[in-house]
VMD Tcl script that builds the backbone (N, CA, C; Angstrom):
set m [mol new atoms 267]
animate dup $m
set s [atomselect $m all]
$s set {name element resname resid chain x y z} {
  {N N MET 1 A 2.665 -27.872 -26.513}
  {CA C MET 1 A 1.903 -27.013 -25.635}
  {C C MET 1 A 2.426 -25.578 -25.676}
  {N N LYS 2 A 3.750 -25.420 -25.654}
  {CA C LYS 2 A 4.324 -24.078 -25.699}
  {C C LYS 2 A 3.988 -23.386 -27.015}
  {N N LYS 3 A 3.924 -24.169 -28.077}
  {CA C LYS 3 A 3.614 -23.609 -29.390}
  {C C LYS 3 A 2.209 -22.993 -29.388}
  {N N TYR 4 A 1.230 -23.693 -28.813}
  {CA C TYR 4 A -0.140 -23.186 -28.764}
  {C C TYR 4 A -0.244 -21.952 -27.871}
  {N N LEU 5 A 0.455 -21.972 -26.769}
  {CA C LEU 5 A 0.471 -20.824 -25.867}
  {C C LEU 5 A 1.065 -19.602 -26.564}
  {N N TYR 6 A 2.136 -19.810 -27.307}
  {CA C TYR 6 A 2.777 -18.732 -28.058}
  {C C TYR 6 A 1.830 -18.169 -29.115}
  {N N ILE 7 A 1.131 -19.031 -29.826}
  {CA C ILE 7 A 0.195 -18.596 -30.870}
  {C C ILE 7 A -0.965 -17.816 -30.249}
  {N N ILE 8 A -1.499 -18.295 -29.143}
  {CA C ILE 8 A -2.600 -17.593 -28.470}
  {C C ILE 8 A -2.142 -16.227 -27.979}
  {N N LEU 9 A -0.957 -16.178 -27.389}
  {CA C LEU 9 A -0.411 -14.907 -26.916}
  {C C LEU 9 A -0.207 -13.932 -28.076}
  {N N LEU 10 A 0.290 -14.420 -29.184}
  {CA C LEU 10 A 0.494 -13.582 -30.369}
  {C C LEU 10 A -0.838 -13.056 -30.908}
  {N N LEU 11 A -1.844 -13.904 -30.955}
  {CA C LEU 11 A -3.164 -13.477 -31.434}
  {C C LEU 11 A -3.789 -12.434 -30.506}
  {N N LEU 12 A -3.672 -12.638 -29.207}
  {CA C LEU 12 A -4.221 -11.665 -28.259}
  {C C LEU 12 A -3.506 -10.322 -28.353}
  {N N THR 13 A -2.204 -10.351 -28.527}
  {CA C THR 13 A -1.440 -9.112 -28.681}
  {C C THR 13 A -1.848 -8.383 -29.953}
  {N N THR 14 A -1.988 -9.118 -31.039}
  {CA C THR 14 A -2.404 -8.519 -32.308}
  {C C THR 14 A -3.800 -7.916 -32.191}
  {N N LEU 15 A -4.707 -8.635 -31.569}
  {CA C LEU 15 A -6.071 -8.131 -31.382}
  {C C LEU 15 A -6.078 -6.875 -30.519}
  {N N ASN 16 A -5.281 -6.862 -29.483}
  {CA C ASN 16 A -5.186 -5.702 -28.599}
  {C C ASN 16 A -4.662 -4.482 -29.357}
  {N N LEU 17 A -3.617 -4.655 -30.136}
  {CA C LEU 17 A -3.070 -3.536 -30.915}
  {C C LEU 17 A -4.082 -3.027 -31.938}
  {N N TYR 18 A -4.775 -3.941 -32.589}
  {CA C TYR 18 A -5.794 -3.541 -33.558}
  {C C TYR 18 A -6.877 -2.708 -32.873}
  {N N THR 19 A -7.330 -3.154 -31.711}
  {CA C THR 19 A -8.380 -2.439 -30.980}
  {C C THR 19 A -7.935 -1.039 -30.596}
  {N N VAL 20 A -6.709 -0.908 -30.120}
  {CA C VAL 20 A -6.197 0.401 -29.712}
  {C C VAL 20 A -6.141 1.357 -30.893}
  {N N PHE 21 A -5.620 0.904 -32.023}
  {CA C PHE 21 A -5.472 1.794 -33.171}
  {C C PHE 21 A -6.782 2.016 -33.921}
  {N N ALA 22 A -7.657 1.036 -33.941}
  {CA C ALA 22 A -8.908 1.174 -34.683}
  {C C ALA 22 A -9.945 1.996 -33.929}
  {N N TYR 23 A -9.948 1.906 -32.603}
  {CA C TYR 23 A -10.985 2.562 -31.827}
  {C C TYR 23 A -10.451 3.637 -30.899}
  {N N GLY 24 A -9.236 4.075 -31.126}
  {CA C GLY 24 A -8.672 5.150 -30.315}
  {C C GLY 24 A -9.454 6.434 -30.535}
  {N N LYS 25 A -9.280 7.374 -29.634}
  {CA C LYS 25 A -9.996 8.643 -29.722}
  {C C LYS 25 A -9.593 9.392 -30.996}
  {N N PRO 26 A -10.558 9.741 -31.846}
  {CA C PRO 26 A -10.212 10.511 -33.040}
  {C C PRO 26 A -9.739 11.903 -32.653}
  {N N GLU 27 A -8.819 12.430 -33.396}
  {CA C GLU 27 A -8.275 13.748 -33.103}
  {C C GLU 27 A -8.720 14.737 -34.166}
  {N N PHE 28 A -8.817 16.008 -33.773}
  {CA C PHE 28 A -9.194 17.054 -34.706}
  {C C PHE 28 A -8.192 17.149 -35.852}
  {N N LYS 29 A -6.924 16.908 -35.573}
  {CA C LYS 29 A -5.906 17.150 -36.583}
  {C C LYS 29 A -6.029 16.233 -37.784}
  {N N ASN 30 A -6.833 15.177 -37.701}
  {CA C ASN 30 A -7.026 14.291 -38.835}
  {C C ASN 30 A -8.148 14.770 -39.753}
  {N N LYS 31 A -8.803 15.845 -39.381}
  {CA C LYS 31 A -9.923 16.365 -40.160}
  {C C LYS 31 A -9.590 17.764 -40.663}
  {N N ALA 32 A -10.243 18.144 -41.744}
  {CA C ALA 32 A -10.120 19.526 -42.203}
  {C C ALA 32 A -10.918 20.397 -41.236}
  {N N ILE 33 A -10.312 21.476 -40.804}
  {CA C ILE 33 A -10.955 22.351 -39.825}
  {C C ILE 33 A -11.183 23.718 -40.451}
  {N N ILE 34 A -12.390 24.235 -40.315}
  {CA C ILE 34 A -12.690 25.594 -40.757}
  {C C ILE 34 A -12.466 26.496 -39.555}
  {N N VAL 35 A -11.665 27.527 -39.752}
  {CA C VAL 35 A -11.336 28.416 -38.635}
  {C C VAL 35 A -11.752 29.845 -38.939}
  {N N GLU 36 A -11.869 30.605 -37.884}
  {CA C GLU 36 A -12.167 32.035 -37.985}
  {C C GLU 36 A -11.088 32.775 -37.204}
  {N N ARG 37 A -10.652 33.900 -37.738}
  {CA C ARG 37 A -9.662 34.720 -37.033}
  {C C ARG 37 A -10.385 35.596 -36.017}
  {N N VAL 38 A -9.863 35.599 -34.809}
  {CA C VAL 38 A -10.431 36.420 -33.741}
  {C C VAL 38 A -9.316 37.291 -33.186}
  {N N VAL 39 A -9.559 38.595 -33.144}
  {CA C VAL 39 A -8.595 39.525 -32.556}
  {C C VAL 39 A -8.942 39.675 -31.080}
  {N N VAL 40 A -7.961 39.422 -30.233}
  {CA C VAL 40 A -8.167 39.492 -28.786}
  {C C VAL 40 A -8.305 40.949 -28.364}
  {N N LYS 41 A -9.373 41.232 -27.622}
  {CA C LYS 41 A -9.636 42.585 -27.118}
  {C C LYS 41 A -9.250 42.656 -25.644}
  {N N PRO 42 A -9.046 43.858 -25.118}
  {CA C PRO 42 A -8.729 43.974 -23.688}
  {C C PRO 42 A -9.812 43.304 -22.837}
  {N N GLY 43 A -9.400 42.503 -21.888}
  {CA C GLY 43 A -10.335 41.813 -21.005}
  {C C GLY 43 A -10.767 40.445 -21.494}
  {N N ASP 44 A -10.479 40.109 -22.758}
  {CA C ASP 44 A -10.851 38.794 -23.282}
  {C C ASP 44 A -10.019 37.700 -22.627}
  {N N THR 45 A -10.659 36.559 -22.428}
  {CA C THR 45 A -9.939 35.373 -21.969}
  {C C THR 45 A -10.178 34.262 -22.984}
  {N N LEU 46 A -9.317 33.280 -22.955}
  {CA C LEU 46 A -9.474 32.151 -23.859}
  {C C LEU 46 A -10.806 31.446 -23.601}
  {N N TRP 47 A -11.180 31.365 -22.342}
  {CA C TRP 47 A -12.447 30.734 -21.964}
  {C C TRP 47 A -13.636 31.474 -22.579}
  {N N GLU 48 A -13.652 32.816 -22.492}
  {CA C GLU 48 A -14.762 33.603 -23.050}
  {C C GLU 48 A -14.825 33.476 -24.565}
  {N N ILE 49 A -13.665 33.534 -25.220}
  {CA C ILE 49 A -13.632 33.396 -26.679}
  {C C ILE 49 A -14.159 32.025 -27.079}
  {N N ALA 50 A -13.773 30.994 -26.337}
  {CA C ALA 50 A -14.243 29.639 -26.632}
  {C C ALA 50 A -15.755 29.540 -26.449}
  {N N GLN 51 A -16.282 30.121 -25.390}
  {CA C GLN 51 A -17.729 30.073 -25.154}
  {C C GLN 51 A -18.502 30.780 -26.262}
  {N N LYS 52 A -17.990 31.908 -26.750}
  {CA C LYS 52 A -18.676 32.663 -27.801}
  {C C LYS 52 A -18.678 31.925 -29.134}
  {N N ASN 53 A -17.633 31.145 -29.411}
  {CA C ASN 53 A -17.467 30.535 -30.728}
  {C C ASN 53 A -17.751 29.042 -30.776}
  {N N ASN 54 A -18.139 28.446 -29.679}
  {CA C ASN 54 A -18.389 27.005 -29.621}
  {C C ASN 54 A -19.785 26.696 -30.145}
  {N N SER 55 A -19.962 26.765 -31.453}
  {CA C SER 55 A -21.286 26.575 -32.055}
  {C C SER 55 A -21.736 25.120 -32.040}
  {N N ASP 56 A -20.797 24.176 -31.942}
  {CA C ASP 56 A -21.166 22.757 -31.931}
  {C C ASP 56 A -21.449 22.239 -30.525}
  {N N ASN 57 A -21.304 23.110 -29.535}
  {CA C ASN 57 A -21.548 22.747 -28.138}
  {C C ASN 57 A -20.781 21.504 -27.696}
  {N N ILE 58 A -19.513 21.406 -28.122}
  {CA C ILE 58 A -18.679 20.322 -27.618}
  {C C ILE 58 A -18.170 20.719 -26.239}
  {N N ASP 59 A -17.602 19.778 -25.526}
  {CA C ASP 59 A -17.068 20.061 -24.188}
  {C C ASP 59 A -16.116 21.244 -24.285}
  {N N ILE 60 A -16.342 22.261 -23.469}
  {CA C ILE 60 A -15.589 23.512 -23.555}
  {C C ILE 60 A -14.097 23.278 -23.327}
  {N N ARG 61 A -13.761 22.302 -22.487}
  {CA C ARG 61 A -12.342 22.013 -22.230}
  {C C ARG 61 A -11.662 21.456 -23.473}
  {N N GLU 62 A -12.360 20.588 -24.211}
  {CA C GLU 62 A -11.804 20.048 -25.452}
  {C C GLU 62 A -11.673 21.156 -26.497}
  {N N TYR 63 A -12.649 22.049 -26.521}
  {CA C TYR 63 A -12.625 23.151 -27.481}
  {C C TYR 63 A -11.445 24.085 -27.201}
  {N N ILE 64 A -11.223 24.406 -25.932}
  {CA C ILE 64 A -10.085 25.252 -25.564}
  {C C ILE 64 A -8.777 24.545 -25.900}
  {N N TYR 65 A -8.707 23.254 -25.633}
  {CA C TYR 65 A -7.508 22.484 -25.976}
  {C C TYR 65 A -7.219 22.591 -27.469}
  {N N GLU 66 A -8.262 22.484 -28.283}
  {CA C GLU 66 A -8.079 22.557 -29.736}
  {C C GLU 66 A -7.632 23.953 -30.166}
  {N N ILE 67 A -8.190 25.002 -29.573}
  {CA C ILE 67 A -7.750 26.372 -29.879}
  {C C ILE 67 A -6.273 26.519 -29.545}
  {N N LYS 68 A -5.883 26.021 -28.387}
  {CA C LYS 68 A -4.481 26.113 -27.976}
  {C C LYS 68 A -3.580 25.319 -28.915}
  {N N ARG 69 A -4.037 24.154 -29.364}
  {CA C ARG 69 A -3.238 23.325 -30.269}
  {C C ARG 69 A -3.054 24.007 -31.624}
  {N N ILE 70 A -4.129 24.548 -32.173}
  {CA C ILE 70 A -4.067 25.204 -33.480}
  {C C ILE 70 A -3.130 26.406 -33.452}
  {N N ASN 71 A -3.143 27.142 -32.349}
  {CA C ASN 71 A -2.374 28.385 -32.249}
  {C C ASN 71 A -1.028 28.225 -31.539}
  {N N ASN 72 A -0.663 26.990 -31.215}
  {CA C ASN 72 A 0.596 26.724 -30.503}
  {C C ASN 72 A 0.702 27.538 -29.216}
  {N N ILE 73 A -0.381 27.563 -28.456}
  {CA C ILE 73 A -0.407 28.264 -27.171}
  {C C ILE 73 A -0.152 27.219 -26.084}
  {N N GLU 74 A 0.898 27.423 -25.288}
  {CA C GLU 74 A 1.230 26.436 -24.258}
  {C C GLU 74 A 0.412 26.628 -22.989}
  {N N ASN 75 A 0.161 27.862 -22.604}
  {CA C ASN 75 A -0.700 28.108 -21.450}
  {C C ASN 75 A -1.911 28.889 -21.956}
  {N N SER 76 A -2.706 29.397 -21.098}
  {CA C SER 76 A -3.926 30.086 -21.536}
  {C C SER 76 A -3.764 31.591 -21.616}
  {N N THR 77 A -2.535 32.075 -21.673}
  {CA C THR 77 A -2.287 33.510 -21.699}
  {C C THR 77 A -2.417 34.058 -23.117}
  {N N ILE 78 A -3.324 35.005 -23.280}
  {CA C ILE 78 A -3.461 35.732 -24.545}
  {C C ILE 78 A -3.423 37.216 -24.208}
  {N N THR 79 A -2.960 38.016 -25.149}
  {CA C THR 79 A -2.857 39.454 -24.895}
  {C C THR 79 A -3.663 40.227 -25.923}
  {N N PRO 80 A -4.181 41.388 -25.535}
  {CA C PRO 80 A -4.943 42.205 -26.475}
  {C C PRO 80 A -4.114 42.491 -27.726}
  {N N GLY 81 A -4.768 42.372 -28.869}
  {CA C GLY 81 A -4.101 42.588 -30.144}
  {C C GLY 81 A -3.665 41.296 -30.810}
  {N N ASP 82 A -3.556 40.214 -30.035}
  {CA C ASP 82 A -3.227 38.913 -30.626}
  {C C ASP 82 A -4.349 38.501 -31.574}
  {N N THR 83 A -3.989 37.808 -32.632}
  {CA C THR 83 A -4.979 37.211 -33.523}
  {C C THR 83 A -4.868 35.707 -33.361}
  {N N ILE 84 A -5.965 35.068 -33.006}
  {CA C ILE 84 A -5.950 33.619 -32.851}
  {C C ILE 84 A -6.955 32.992 -33.805}
  {N N LEU 85 A -6.687 31.753 -34.178}
  {CA C LEU 85 A -7.586 30.997 -35.035}
  {C C LEU 85 A -8.494 30.151 -34.148}
  {N N VAL 86 A -9.794 30.216 -34.432}
  {CA C VAL 86 A -10.785 29.500 -33.635}
  {C C VAL 86 A -11.574 28.590 -34.570}
  {N N PRO 87 A -11.624 27.277 -34.278}
  {CA C PRO 87 A -12.406 26.376 -35.134}
  {C C PRO 87 A -13.896 26.693 -35.030}
  {N N ILE 88 A -14.568 26.728 -36.182}
  {CA C ILE 88 A -16.001 27.035 -36.153}
  {C C ILE 88 A -16.858 25.852 -36.568}
  {N N LYS 89 A -16.310 24.857 -37.192}
  {CA C LYS 89 A -17.065 23.642 -37.556}
  {C C LYS 89 A -16.174 22.450 -37.460}
}
mol reanalyze $m
mol bondsrecalc $m
mol representation Tube
mol addrep $m
């Protein structure tokens, strides 16, 4: 009886791990990304830049997250004269 319980538990664990890795949320970093360089102007915010360049109309929060990830920005602070990379496709 313990042997069957152990086998069932092992199969369920394996199935669970497979499901997590096979159907987990895909990340941008696994794909080739086409980017455009944007020079930050006085008064620009990360939110405004994201809205102007979000041609695929994905969730703006995810788009900003991706901009921050690509440019190694920890918070949303950008300064005039900075050049940031913005994904366009």
